C-alpha positions in Angstrom: 3.7 -3.3 4.4 3.3 -5.9 1.7 0.1 -7.7 0.8 -0.1 -10.8 -1.4 -2.8 -12.5 -3.4 -2.2 -16.1 -4.6 -4.1 -17.5 -7.5 -3.7 -21.0 -9.0 -1.0 -19.8 -11.4 0.2 -16.5 -10.2 1.2 -14.4 -7.2 0.4 -10.7 -7.0 1.6 -8.2 -4.4 0.7 -4.7 -3.3 3.1 -2.6 -1.3 2.3 0.4 1.0 5.1 2.5 2.5 4.8 5.6 4.8 7.6 8.1 4.9 8.1 11.3 7.0 9.4 14.1 4.8 11.7 17.1 5.5 8.7 19.4 5.5 6.9 17.9 8.5 4.4 16.1 6.4 4.0 12.4 5.5 4.2 10.6 2.1 2.3 7.4 1.4 3.4 5.5 -1.6 1.5 2.4 -2.8 2.0 0.3 -5.9 1.2 -3.2 -7.1 3.3 -5.8 -8.7 2.4 -8.4 -11.4 -0.4 -7.6 -13.8 -0.7 -4.0 -12.6 0.3 -0.6 -13.6 4.0 -0.1 -13.0 3.5 3.5 -11.7 3.4 4.3 -8.0 0.7 6.4 -6.4 1.9 9.1 -4.1 -0.1 11.1 -1.6 1.1 13.7 0.9 -0.6 14.2 4.3 -0.2 17.0 6.8 -0.3 14.6 9.8 0.9 11.1 10.7 -2.7 10.3 11.8 -4.1 11.2 8.3 -1.4 9.2 6.6 -2.0 6.1 8.8 -5.8 6.3 8.3 -5.3 6.5 4.5 -2.9 3.5 4.6 -5.5 1.5 6.7 -8.2 2.4 4.1 -6.0 1.1 1.3 -5.2 -2.1 3.2 -8.9 -2.7 3.9 -9.8 -2.2 0.2 -7.0 -4.6 -0.8 -8.1 -7.2 1.7 -11.6 -7.0 0.3 -10.0 -7.8 -3.1 -8.4 -11.0 -1.7 -5.0 -9.7 -0.6 -3.5 -10.9 2.7 -0.6 -9.6 4.8 2.7 -11.2 3.8 3.9 -13.2 6.8 7.7 -13.1 7.4 
């Protein structure tokens, strides 16, 4: 899922991706684009439910910062 925030002169994005792993757990990777750290943040979760709840928490926090879902 990609979130974007448009300012007068710039466009920032934040990307969140959920992957199942080979060890029956889930990996959530999130990182931001312009004007942010280039490193990704990775978190492992033992269940899909935990991973989805974490992703939703990240999305809620980013929406509070002015990000919106990228419409395709």
